C-alpha positions, 0 to 999 in steps of 0.5 A: 379731303386733304387740306392744302398746306403751304410750305415755306423755306426761310433763307437766313445768313446770320443770327436768325431771330426773325427765322425763329420768330417765323417758325414759332408763329407758324408752329401748329398752323393749319395751312402754313408750315416752315419746312426748311431753313437755308443758309449760305453761311455754315456758321449762321446761328439761324441753323442752330435755331432751326435745329432747336425748333425741329426744322431741317436746316441746309447749308448752300455753299457757293457751287450749290446756290449757283446751280439752278438744278440743285436749288430747284431740287431742294425746293421740290424736295421740301415741296416749297411754295413760298420763300422768306428772306430773313436776314439773307445777305446774298442777291437772289438769282433771276432764275429763282425770282422767276420761278417764285414770282411774287412768292419771295419776300424780304424784310428790310430794316428801313423805310425803302426806297431809302437806305436800301441796296447792296451792303445796306443791312443790320447796323450799316442801315441804322448808322446811315439813318442816324447819320442822315438826321432822319426823324423816323425809320422802320421796316419794309416787307417787299417782294424780291426781284433780281435787284437788292431791295427794289421789289414791290413794297407790300407793307411798312411800319414806322418808329421814331429815330430819337436824338440820342439813338445809337445803331443798337438802340434803333435796332431794338425798336426795328426788331420789335416791329419785325417780330410783330409784323413779319409773320402775320404779313407773310401769312396774309400774302400766302393765304390771299 
């Protein structure tokens, strides 16, 4: 009897540290496999990380990602069950969120519903958190809908914001939370 293997597509726009961490976490997993890394950015280092880990990498230019037919064909080609956004900076179209309802998750480097929305990513988030005088920040893992950072929250983890923090020092603590929590939460959602 064949066991069911759930295949993940990771969408990433930048460096890809969370993508690489996710790939390594699921390497050799009995039931979950990262099947492809997809990027809107041909220069995204995430593509090189995928290559290094022997995971196929695909660049979706604007005409590709605006074509429901082409994107869904890619999802079928890799038999994708679940999509993970790991630093993917574009809005997911409604036709994709409908096809993969409750099967697309994102990680956001702040405690939503605060410090979310268009343009709120990376150091922009950390600068806003520090500037606001917040005493804590953290990560939010949430389902993806057709609006930036507004899908149902699945999990949050906190860390302190220190009085001498810079966006870079805060980012370091946020990344530690991302690396520790994101893969096991994805695993839990898929296997539930």
